[in-house]
Short mmCIF file of the C-alpha atoms (twelve columns), coordinates in Angstrom:
data_MODEL
# 
_entry.id   MODEL 
# 
loop_
_atom_site.group_PDB 
_atom_site.id 
_atom_site.type_symbol 
_atom_site.label_atom_id 
_atom_site.label_alt_id 
_atom_site.label_comp_id 
_atom_site.label_asym_id 
_atom_site.label_seq_id 
_atom_site.Cartn_x 
_atom_site.Cartn_y 
_atom_site.Cartn_z 
_atom_site.pdbx_PDB_model_num 
ATOM 1   C CA . SER A 1   -25.470 -19.305 -5.605  1 
ATOM 2   C CA . GLY A 2   -27.234 -16.134 -6.840  1 
ATOM 3   C CA . GLN A 3   -28.333 -15.359 -3.280  1 
ATOM 4   C CA . LEU A 4   -24.753 -15.856 -2.028  1 
ATOM 5   C CA . LYS A 5   -23.473 -13.256 -4.521  1 
ATOM 6   C CA . VAL A 6   -26.129 -10.766 -3.404  1 
ATOM 7   C CA . THR A 7   -25.292 -11.403 0.248   1 
ATOM 8   C CA . ALA A 8   -21.556 -10.958 -0.414  1 
ATOM 9   C CA . LYS A 9   -22.168 -7.688  -2.316  1 
ATOM 10  C CA . GLN A 10  -24.441 -6.431  0.487   1 
ATOM 11  C CA . ARG A 11  -21.736 -7.227  3.057   1 
ATOM 12  C CA . GLN A 12  -19.141 -5.369  0.971   1 
ATOM 13  C CA . LEU A 13  -21.439 -2.335  0.682   1 
ATOM 14  C CA . GLU A 14  -22.042 -2.318  4.430   1 
ATOM 15  C CA . GLU A 15  -18.270 -2.393  5.035   1 
ATOM 16  C CA . CYS A 16  -17.732 0.471   2.556   1 
ATOM 17  C CA . LEU A 17  -20.334 2.608   4.324   1 
ATOM 18  C CA . GLN A 18  -18.700 2.297   7.758   1 
ATOM 19  C CA . PRO A 19  -17.808 5.713   9.217   1 
ATOM 20  C CA . ALA A 20  -14.272 6.978   8.620   1 
ATOM 21  C CA . GLU A 21  -12.247 9.735   10.278  1 
ATOM 22  C CA . LEU A 22  -11.078 12.868  8.472   1 
ATOM 23  C CA . SER A 23  -7.772  14.517  9.377   1 
ATOM 24  C CA . ASP A 24  -7.659  17.855  11.145  1 
ATOM 25  C CA . SER A 25  -5.729  20.676  9.493   1 
ATOM 26  C CA . PRO A 26  -5.428  23.529  12.006  1 
ATOM 27  C CA . ASP A 27  -3.133  25.527  9.705   1 
ATOM 28  C CA . GLY A 28  -5.260  24.881  6.600   1 
ATOM 29  C CA . TYR A 29  -2.536  23.023  4.671   1 
ATOM 30  C CA . LEU A 30  -2.958  19.633  3.038   1 
ATOM 31  C CA . ARG A 31  -0.243  17.216  4.172   1 
ATOM 32  C CA . TRP A 32  0.860   13.761  3.074   1 
ATOM 33  C CA . GLY A 33  -0.882  11.031  5.029   1 
ATOM 34  C CA . GLN A 34  -4.020  13.069  5.767   1 
ATOM 35  C CA . SER A 35  -7.438  11.493  5.300   1 
ATOM 36  C CA . VAL A 36  -9.648  13.738  3.157   1 
ATOM 37  C CA . MET A 37  -12.815 13.821  1.093   1 
ATOM 38  C CA . MET A 38  -12.794 15.339  -2.417  1 
ATOM 39  C CA . LEU A 39  -15.748 17.183  -3.927  1 
ATOM 40  C CA . ASN A 40  -16.253 17.442  -7.690  1 
ATOM 41  C CA . HIS A 41  -18.029 20.766  -8.161  1 
ATOM 42  C CA . GLN A 42  -19.108 19.994  -11.720 1 
ATOM 43  C CA . ALA A 43  -20.685 16.641  -10.780 1 
ATOM 44  C CA . LYS A 44  -21.814 18.053  -7.425  1 
ATOM 45  C CA . GLY A 45  -20.690 14.871  -5.712  1 
ATOM 46  C CA . TRP A 46  -18.032 13.388  -3.450  1 
ATOM 47  C CA . LEU A 47  -15.396 11.187  -5.054  1 
ATOM 48  C CA . SER A 48  -16.227 7.582   -4.121  1 
ATOM 49  C CA . VAL A 49  -14.863 4.131   -4.818  1 
ATOM 50  C CA . ASN A 50  -15.738 0.537   -4.056  1 
ATOM 51  C CA . PRO A 51  -12.413 -0.948  -2.859  1 
ATOM 52  C CA . TYR A 52  -13.696 -4.413  -3.787  1 
ATOM 53  C CA . ASP A 53  -14.022 -3.513  -7.487  1 
ATOM 54  C CA . GLU A 54  -10.393 -3.524  -8.628  1 
ATOM 55  C CA . VAL A 55  -9.681  -2.995  -12.332 1 
ATOM 56  C CA . THR A 56  -6.916  -4.825  -14.188 1 
ATOM 57  C CA . LYS A 57  -4.298  -2.232  -15.222 1 
ATOM 58  C CA . THR A 58  -0.500  -2.000  -15.123 1 
ATOM 59  C CA . SER A 59  -0.817  -0.840  -11.500 1 
ATOM 60  C CA . GLU A 60  -3.499  -1.032  -8.809  1 
ATOM 61  C CA . ALA A 61  -6.637  0.754   -10.077 1 
ATOM 62  C CA . PHE A 62  -10.304 1.116   -9.126  1 
ATOM 63  C CA . ILE A 63  -13.455 2.445   -10.762 1 
ATOM 64  C CA . MET A 64  -14.410 5.782   -9.250  1 
ATOM 65  C CA . THR A 65  -17.646 7.709   -9.229  1 
ATOM 66  C CA . THR A 66  -19.232 10.540  -7.286  1 
ATOM 67  C CA . SER A 67  -21.918 10.376  -4.641  1 
ATOM 68  C CA . ALA A 68  -24.143 12.863  -2.846  1 
ATOM 69  C CA . MET A 69  -23.248 11.158  0.458   1 
ATOM 70  C CA . SER A 70  -21.333 13.787  2.438   1 
ATOM 71  C CA . ASN A 71  -20.764 11.713  5.585   1 
ATOM 72  C CA . PRO A 72  -17.157 10.453  5.727   1 
ATOM 73  C CA . THR A 73  -17.137 6.707   5.069   1 
ATOM 74  C CA . VAL A 74  -14.612 4.087   4.008   1 
ATOM 75  C CA . ARG A 75  -15.923 4.562   0.466   1 
ATOM 76  C CA . ASN A 76  -15.295 8.311   0.156   1 
ATOM 77  C CA . VAL A 77  -12.313 9.096   2.433   1 
ATOM 78  C CA . PHE A 78  -8.879  8.965   0.802   1 
ATOM 79  C CA . ILE A 79  -5.389  9.054   2.297   1 
ATOM 80  C CA . LEU A 80  -3.073  11.447  0.457   1 
ATOM 81  C CA . ASP A 81  -0.051  9.386   -0.612  1 
ATOM 82  C CA . ARG A 82  3.107   10.917  -2.083  1 
ATOM 83  C CA . VAL A 83  4.222   9.359   -5.386  1 
ATOM 84  C CA . ASP A 84  7.810   10.670  -5.455  1 
ATOM 85  C CA . ASP A 85  9.835   11.454  -2.322  1 
ATOM 86  C CA . GLN A 86  12.410  13.200  -4.556  1 
ATOM 87  C CA . ASP A 87  9.928   15.692  -6.071  1 
ATOM 88  C CA . GLY A 88  11.856  18.806  -5.032  1 
ATOM 89  C CA . TYR A 89  10.069  19.520  -1.745  1 
ATOM 90  C CA . ASP A 90  11.498  18.695  1.666   1 
ATOM 91  C CA . ASP A 91  8.367   19.258  3.765   1 
ATOM 92  C CA . ASP A 92  5.170   17.273  4.213   1 
ATOM 93  C CA . VAL A 93  2.918   20.029  2.801   1 
ATOM 94  C CA . ILE A 94  1.347   19.193  -0.567  1 
ATOM 95  C CA . HIS A 95  2.428   21.652  -3.271  1 
ATOM 96  C CA . TYR A 96  0.791   22.376  -6.624  1 
ATOM 97  C CA . GLY A 97  2.163   19.993  -9.243  1 
ATOM 98  C CA . GLN A 98  3.151   17.191  -6.869  1 
ATOM 99  C CA . LEU A 99  1.812   13.781  -7.834  1 
ATOM 100 C CA . VAL A 100 -0.724  12.239  -5.465  1 
ATOM 101 C CA . ARG A 101 -1.575  8.550   -5.325  1 
# 
Protein backbone atom coordinates (compact mmCIF):
# COMPACT_ATOMS: atom_id res chain seq x y z
CA SER A 1 0.00 0.00 0.00
CA GLY A 2 2.90 2.39 0.75
CA GLN A 3 4.49 1.50 -2.60
CA LEU A 4 1.17 2.15 -4.38
CA LYS A 5 1.02 5.68 -2.92
CA VAL A 6 4.58 6.39 -4.05
CA THR A 7 3.82 5.05 -7.53
CA ALA A 8 0.64 7.16 -7.76
CA LYS A 9 2.51 10.31 -6.64
CA GLN A 10 5.31 9.60 -9.15
CA ARG A 11 2.73 9.22 -11.93
CA GLN A 12 1.10 12.52 -10.93
CA LEU A 13 4.49 14.28 -10.94
CA GLU A 14 5.30 12.89 -14.38
CA GLU A 15 1.95 14.17 -15.69
CA CYS A 16 2.58 17.62 -14.16
CA LEU A 17 5.99 17.85 -15.83
CA GLN A 18 4.64 17.19 -19.34
CA PRO A 19 5.49 20.03 -21.74
CA ALA A 20 2.86 22.75 -22.20
CA GLU A 21 2.42 25.43 -24.86
CA LEU A 22 2.65 29.15 -24.15
CA SER A 23 0.51 31.64 -26.08
CA ASP A 24 2.04 34.01 -28.60
CA SER A 25 1.47 37.73 -28.12
CA PRO A 26 2.66 39.52 -31.26
CA ASP A 27 1.35 42.89 -30.03
CA GLY A 28 2.73 42.43 -26.50
CA TYR A 29 -0.68 42.54 -24.77
CA LEU A 30 -1.94 39.96 -22.30
CA ARG A 31 -5.36 38.64 -23.33
CA TRP A 32 -7.97 36.46 -21.66
CA GLY A 33 -7.51 32.80 -22.49
CA GLN A 34 -3.74 33.04 -23.06
CA SER A 35 -1.44 30.44 -21.54
CA VAL A 36 1.38 32.13 -19.61
CA MET A 37 4.09 31.55 -17.04
CA MET A 38 4.49 33.95 -14.09
CA LEU A 39 7.84 34.79 -12.52
CA ASN A 40 8.13 35.97 -8.91
CA HIS A 41 11.17 38.25 -8.92
CA GLN A 42 11.53 38.25 -5.14
CA ALA A 43 11.50 34.44 -4.89
CA LYS A 44 13.38 34.15 -8.19
CA GLY A 45 11.08 31.34 -9.26
CA TRP A 46 8.21 30.45 -11.57
CA LEU A 47 4.75 30.13 -10.04
CA SER A 48 3.94 26.41 -9.88
CA VAL A 49 1.13 24.22 -8.64
CA ASN A 50 0.35 20.54 -8.31
CA PRO A 51 -3.19 20.25 -9.75
CA TYR A 52 -3.67 17.03 -7.76
CA ASP A 53 -3.24 18.82 -4.40
CA GLU A 54 -6.56 20.64 -4.05
CA VAL A 55 -7.23 22.53 -0.81
CA THR A 56 -10.65 22.66 0.84
CA LYS A 57 -11.89 26.27 0.66
CA THR A 58 -15.17 27.99 -0.26
CA SER A 59 -14.10 27.74 -3.92
CA GLU A 60 -11.60 25.65 -5.88
CA ALA A 61 -8.10 26.29 -4.48
CA PHE A 62 -4.60 24.82 -4.74
CA ILE A 63 -1.31 25.18 -2.88
CA MET A 64 1.14 27.19 -4.94
CA THR A 65 4.89 27.52 -4.78
CA THR A 66 7.72 28.70 -7.00
CA SER A 67 10.23 26.65 -8.92
CA ALA A 68 13.46 27.32 -10.79
CA MET A 69 12.14 25.20 -13.68
CA SER A 70 11.76 27.63 -16.59
CA ASN A 71 10.55 25.11 -19.18
CA PRO A 72 6.78 25.45 -19.73
CA THR A 73 5.03 22.44 -18.19
CA VAL A 74 1.53 21.55 -17.05
CA ARG A 75 2.65 22.52 -13.54
CA ASN A 76 3.75 26.09 -14.30
CA VAL A 77 1.62 27.28 -17.25
CA PHE A 78 -1.62 29.07 -16.37
CA ILE A 79 -4.58 30.11 -18.51
CA LEU A 80 -5.70 33.68 -17.82
CA ASP A 81 -9.40 33.47 -16.91
CA ARG A 82 -11.63 36.53 -16.52
CA VAL A 83 -13.56 36.66 -13.24
CA ASP A 84 -16.17 39.27 -14.22
CA ASP A 85 -17.40 39.80 -17.79
CA GLN A 86 -19.07 43.05 -16.62
CA ASP A 87 -15.85 44.64 -15.29
CA GLY A 88 -16.09 47.78 -17.43
CA TYR A 89 -13.94 46.65 -20.36
CA ASP A 90 -15.34 45.47 -23.68
CA ASP A 91 -12.14 44.03 -25.18
CA ASP A 92 -10.15 40.88 -24.47
CA VAL A 93 -7.01 42.77 -23.36
CA ILE A 94 -6.24 42.45 -19.64
CA HIS A 95 -6.29 45.84 -17.90
CA TYR A 96 -4.75 46.83 -14.57
CA GLY A 97 -7.24 46.15 -11.78
CA GLN A 98 -9.20 43.41 -13.54
CA LEU A 99 -9.61 40.24 -11.51
CA VAL A 100 -7.87 37.15 -12.87
CA ARG A 101 -8.76 33.59 -11.93
